[in-house]
N, C-alpha and C positions, 0 to 999 in steps of 0.2 A: 510414764509413755502412755498413751490413750490406748487404752483393751483396742478398739475399734480400726488402729490404723494397720495392725498386721492382719488383720481377717481381708482377705481381698474376695470382692464379689466376685461368687462363683457364675453367675449368667453370663459375667464379661470375659469369661476364660474358653476362648475359642480355638486356640491354638497348643499342640503339644499335647494333649491328651487325646483328640480325634473320636473317631465315634465307636463307642464300644462295641458294636457288634460286629466290627470292622478288626479292631483291636482281636476280641476273641476268637475272630476266624479264622485270622492270622498265627495267633497261638495253637488252635488247633491243628490247621495245615501243616504247621513245622513239626508237628509231633505225631501227624498221624501214621507216619510210615510205624513206628514203635510202639504206638495204640494196638495197631492189625497185626502184631508181629508175637506182641504177649498174648498169653495163654489166660482165656477168661475166668477167672476162678467165683467169679459173683453171678450168681441167677436169681432174676428180679422175683420177689416173693408171688405177683401174679403170674409169671410162667408154673409158679409150681402146683398153685393152686389146680393149673388143667391136666396135672400127670395123671392122677387117678381119678376116676368118676366119681360125683359126690363129694371130694371134695370141697368145692367151692360152696356146695350146701351146709356141707358142716362148720366149714368158717364163720357162716353165719348164726349157728345154734352156738358157736361160743364167744358171740358177740356180750362184752359184760355191761352194755347198755343199749338193748335194741331197739329202741326207740328214736333216741339219738344216732344210732350210728350205723342203722340198717341200710341206708342210702349209700354210705360211703363203705359199706365190707367190703367191695370188690376191688376198691382203692388200696394197693399198699402204703402210700405214702400216708395215710390216714392211721395207720395202725391201730384198727379199731379192736382188737383183741388184748392189746398191753394200754390204750389207753389213758384207762383208769387210773391203773400201775403208775405210769409216768405223771397224770396230774396230783395224786398221791402223793410221788417224792416229793417234785414242786412244794407240795404243801407242808409234808414235814420238813424241808429246807428252811423254812419262810418261822415256821416255829420253833424251829431250833435257835435263832435269834429274836425271836421274840422276848420283849420284856430285858434284853442285855445290851449293855453297850456293845454296838458293831465296829468292829477295828476293822472291816472291809473283808471280810474272807467270804460271805456271802451278800449280804446287802450292803450297803455303805450308809453309814453314820448320817443322822439328820441333823448333825450339830460340826461338820468336819469343818466348814468356813471358821470356825472360834478357831483353828491352830493353823489359818492360812492367812498369815496378815496382809497377804499384799492381792487376794482375790475378794471377789465379792460377789452377793445374789446377782448383781447386772451384768457383773462379767462371766459368769456361768451361762447364763440365758443369752448374753451374745456368742459365747462360744456352741452352744446349744443349736440355736437357731443357725448357724454357718454350717454347723455339721449335718443338719437337716438338707438343706442345700447341696453340700456334695455329695451325702447320700444319695439325691435325686439326681446329681449330675454323672456320678459312675454308675447308676441305677442298678442299685445292690438292692439284696430282699431286704423286706421289712425287718425281719430277725435282727438283721446286721445292724439296723439302727438302735433296737432296742439295747442289745447286748454292747454297744458302743459306749452308751451314756453310761449303762452298765458300770463298765472297766472305767472310767473315766470317773465318777462317783467312788468307786470303791478305793482306786489308785490317790485320788486325795484324801480319803479316810484314813490310810496308811500313815498318815505323819503324827509325828509321836506315840506310833504303836510298835510299827517294824522299822521307822527310818531311824537313824541317829538323831541323838534329840538337837532341838534346833531346825532340823530341817524342813526346808517347807516349800511351796513348788513355788518359783518366780513369778510375778506377770508375764515377763518376757517369753515364758516357759508353758504358759498355758494354751496356747494355742497348737504349741510341739505335743503336749500330752492327747489334745482331742482329736487330732490326726492318727496319732500312735492307735489310740484305741478305735478306732475306726476302722484301722488295717487288721490291728489285732481280730475285731471282731469278723473281718471280712476273710481273715484267713480261716476262722472257724467255722463260720453260715457258708459261704461261698464257694462253689468249685471254682471261680477263676477269680481270684481277689486280685485288686487293683495293685499294681507294681509299686517299689517304694518310688523311683522317681514320679509315677503320676501324682503319690501324695506331698512329694516332694514339691511340684509344680503348681500344684491345685494351693498350696499355702505362699503362691506368689515369690517360691525360693526364699522365702523366710529363713529357713533351716538347711543343713545339709542331708543328703543321705546319710553319713556319720552319724549325726545326730539324732536322726529318726531311729536306726537301730539301736543306737547306745539306750535310746529313751526306751526301745521295744523291749529289753532286756530290762531294764530299771522294773517296767511296769510289772514285766511277767514274774521276775522274784518276787516284787512287791507282793501279787496277790496270790504267791505259791503257785503261779500256772493254774488257777483254778478258773477256768473259762465256763463249765457246765453250772450254770448258777441259774435260778429263777428270773423271769422278767414278765412283765405282764403281758406279754405277746402271745405265750400258751395257753393262756387262763381265758384270755378273749376269745381266741382262736376257737377252746373249746367249749362255750359258752354261744357262740355264733351258730357252730354247730348244733347244737342242741337246737336252739332254733329253728334251723334248717330242717332238724328230725319232727317239728313237731307237724308238719305236711307229711305224714306218713303215709298218704295215698297219691300222694300228686294231685289230689283233687282240688285245692288252692288256685292251682295256675300259673301262670304267665305273672298277673297281680303280684302274687304273694312273692314271685322271684324276685318282682323288681323292687318291692319293700325290704326285702333280704339285701342286696344290695345297698338300697341307700342306710339301711340300718347299719352294714359294716363299716359303710367310709363314714358318717354320723359318730360311732362309738371310737375310731380311731382319731378322727378331729381332737374328740375331748382327752382320748388317750396320750395323744402327742403336745397336747398344752399342758396336760400333767408332767410329762418327759421335762416341760421348757422349766417348771417352778421349781425351783430349790425346797420350798416350803413341803412339797407333797412327799418329800422325801422319808415323812414321820410314818407314811405308811408302807402298806406291804405290795407287794405287785400284784396280789391277787384282791386286795382290796381296790386298786389302781383298775383293774379288768372288769369287775363288778362297778365299780361307780362311774366307768365310762359306760359301760352297756346301758346301766340304769337312765343316765343322763340321756344315752340315745335314743332309747324306748317313749322318755317323755318329750325331747323335741319333736320326734315323728307323730306323736300323737295331739301334738299345740296344732302340727300339720293339719294333721286329718279333720281337727275341730277348728280350724279357721282362724288359728291366733288365741283361740280360748284357754286359760289355765287351769279349769273348772274339770276335774277328773269325774264328776260326779259318783266318788268312791270307788273306782274302778281300780284294782289292782295290777300294776305296772310290773311287780316282782314276782313272777307267777311260780309257783308250788314246785314247778319242772327247773325251772332258774334257782332256787332254794336247795332244791335238790342235791343238783350238779355243782352249785360254786359252796356249799355249805357253808352258806352264809345269808343270812336275813338284813333286808336296809340297814338296820339299826347298827349293823356292825360296818358297816360302810359310807354310811350317810356325811359323817363329817369330811371325810374322802370327797367324795361328790360336790360338796359347799364349797370344799379348795379349789378345787379344780373350774367349777362354772365361777367363781370369783375373779379367778386369772383367767380364764376365757373374756369374761366382759372387762378387762383389764387392758388386755393386749391391745385393741384396738387403738387406745392412746399411745401407744407407742410404734418404733419403726420398726421392730424384730416382728416379721410377718410371714416368716418361712412356712409356718402350718397355715398361716390363714390363706396364703398364696397358695399352696399347694391345694387347698380344698375348697377354692374357688374356681378350680378349673373343670371342664367337662368331663374328664377323666375320672375324674373323685365325685362326679353329681352334684357340684356347684354347693355342696352341704355347709360349707361356710355361711353362708348366704339366708338360711334358713333363722327365723326367730327363734332364738334363744331363752331357755326359760328363766324366769327373773327368780325361783329360788327353788330349791328340792323339798317336794311335797313329802310330810308325813304319812306313812303306813302303820 
């Protein structure tokens, strides 16, 4: 079977799913009475800050990284008082698998296709490219996409470790694993995840509802229900917040805010290309994030210099970034080179979901920027 025949063009799906906002509004409306009658036991942390005089000011004094986090100290979403612990936990999780043969417990094995006789790198790239379109169609959060690909790769890594001997994922089942991975990731990350029937529809009814639910049980069992795992997303968001915190007084103005927005889009452009490339599984999520931000900084420096690749010895990876990432350029240069090579290769293929996404005005058209030819040494 041709692997592309079962992957329905997401952009042509005009019926069955409906507008996401309307779908969510209907769900909320139908459940509103029960929400209104239920006692609320959750109080936003931002409200607690206002209960006693001076509490908000004391919260700023508790910042573990004042220069990077002071701007967001009043926003409970950023968890500024424990963000250092969260990042350290993810780094510790990475180190647990470093230098060991991964069986999918936390990170995927970079050699799992060796044990998948019916799947190759191209099929995986086709599937992930399709999942990116599905993710956009469902209007899910960015975190969901990265967790979905993590689940996909980790499940395929469990072959010959947790699965019975001789078990492998058939080519005809690969898309089923993919749509189940995004369903599980959405249940973990989203408030209103897609329904099973929507996942069935978006796969052109290739699979039934029962098949999706059966695969969901299989994936959860194989991964021991472990869904709290490090992905590149939190590492990159942390570093971007550090970049934002460099303007401590807000004196850099609107021009710097525009630069930060473009930097964010460019960094995620590189990160999502790395997600497409099977060869990038040999690198840790933190290396992916560091390399993507590094490439984004180089790309925007090239734009500032009018296409010149000479940096006149200027340091791109600053001391602040080294401090918060706990990494030097030499530690993730190989990852940056792999991502850059893949970015330059993708235009020769027909799998353009990432480039199409980042060529839109919504994402600053950063895919149209001049990309670096090589990764400089520092």
